[in-house]
Phi, psi and omega in degrees: 000156182255143177280125181290333181283342181249131180290147177284121179255131178292141179285122180245158178278162180302333184272347182285153182236142179290156180275125182294337182277329182274348184291314180295324180293324180292324181290318180292325178294319179295322179295319180297318180293325178292319180294320179293323179291323178292321179294322178295320180295320179293320179295321179295319179296320179295317178296324178295316179296320179295321179294319178297318179296317180296316179296324177294318179295317179297319178295319180295320178295319177296323178293319177297316179297320178295320179295315177297323178295322178294318179295319178296322178296319178295317179298319179296321178296318179296318178297319178297322177295316179296319177298321177296318178296319178297320178297319178295319178297317178298323178295317179294320178296320178297320177295317178296320178297320178295317178294322178294320176298321178295318178296318178298321177296318177296318179296321178296320177295319178296317178297322179296318178293321178295321178297318178296320178295320178296321177297320177295318177296322178297318178296319179294321178295320178297320177295320178295320178297319178297319179294319179294321178297317178295321178294322178294322178295323179286336183281355178286082187271188179295329178295316178294321179297322178294318179295322178292323176297318179296318179298315179297320179295318180294319179295319179294321179294321179295318179297316181292323180294319180288324181291319185276317189246358183056034181269088181290325181294314178295321178294321178295321177296320177295323177294323177296318177295322178295322178294320177296318179294322180289331179293336180276356179285135183281335183287125181284351180292340181263007181290327179291340179292334181294329177294320177295321178295318179296321180296316180290326178293320177295323177296321177294321180294325178286335183282334183275143181291150182280328185250046182292315180295320178295322179294320177297320179294320179294322177294322177296318179295322178295322178296324178284334181275349182297329181293337182258353181286135182284142175276178178294140183291152177287153178274110178265137178290152181288163181288329180254104178252145180292136179261124180181183182293312182294325178295319179291326178293316179295322179293327179287325180273002183295327180281345182259310182243131179234124178256128182219159178280158184289318184250005182226016183281153176290144182257144174277177181294320179294320178295321179297316179296320179295321179296317180294319181292322178295319179294319177297323178295321177297318179294322177295321176296324177296320177297317180296319178294325178293320177293327180270001181057041178259098186295318182295312179295324180295313180294321180294319179295318178294323179294319178294320179295319180293324177293321177296320179295322183284332185261331187249346182246164184285115180288340181279347181284134179298326181294320179293319178298318178295323178295320178293322177296320178297320178296321178294324177290323180291337180295339180264004183288314182254098182291148180273077179257162179290148180295150181286135179271114180249166176115347181293318179295320179295318178296320179295319178298316180295321179294318179297318179294324178294320179295318179295320178296322179294319179295318178298321178295320180292316180295327178285329181282330182295311177299324179296318179295321179295319179295320179296317179295321178294322178294323179289329181286340179288143179286000000 
């Protein structure tokens, strides 16, 4: 066979010689055949590389798609699991809601039954209260009426004693006895009255002075000490008097006309006795006002006594100064407060007794009317 890439050369003998005209044409033909064979080989190689690249890209894309499909499958499986868990949770919640609705229904039924029982208990309690009220009205016996009469009498006596004599201590004692008598009453309707009695008794206790006995004792001691208190000293003339006509005239008229100061003149024996008696009288009036709880008269008497000590007795003497200090302290013993208003407890007691008497009359008239109607209805 002949090689297409190599030209067929005729076998020549050693003695044969090539044709010089045919030699260039043979060389160019061989070159053309070599160039055509090299281009085909390059094109085939390029096509092979292109096919390998395309097949690699297609394989890579298929691998990517397979990988994405696997991830999607896993995500879908996870979503299906979550959906299943949610469905199970919803089922359990639905079951719990159903059980809760059942419990609420049961609780509503229990509440309804309890409400009915409470209404029944309320009705029974109301009936019991009515029965107890009727029993309390019937229990107001003669013993209770006697105790109420005693309480009313004590309260009225306390009011009159305080109004007439301002004796707060005696009125408070009467209120205490009235409270004891009211405590023995069996009817509970009068228990609130004890609070009013206690309030008025406390007001009386606050109105009376705490040191009344001590003040009376101090006033008695001052009355006994007045006889020893020194009066204002007499005015003695000086040893050196001016000598002259006018001096001799004044000395001659001294026994007929006497000029003296209003608050510093010498006192005679009669004037001194009168000053002591007036001061003792003022102190006695202060004692009487203190016993009568008369604040105005007590303060006025002490003021007059203190003025007498300051104008008629010696202010430089320690005994007089101590007596004036004692009077100033005694002025604060009986405070000038408004009188206590009494009578509210007595009015409340009378109103309660009137209401009970009215109820008893109504309850007694109702059975009588019913009996009369029943008698008329009989043939």
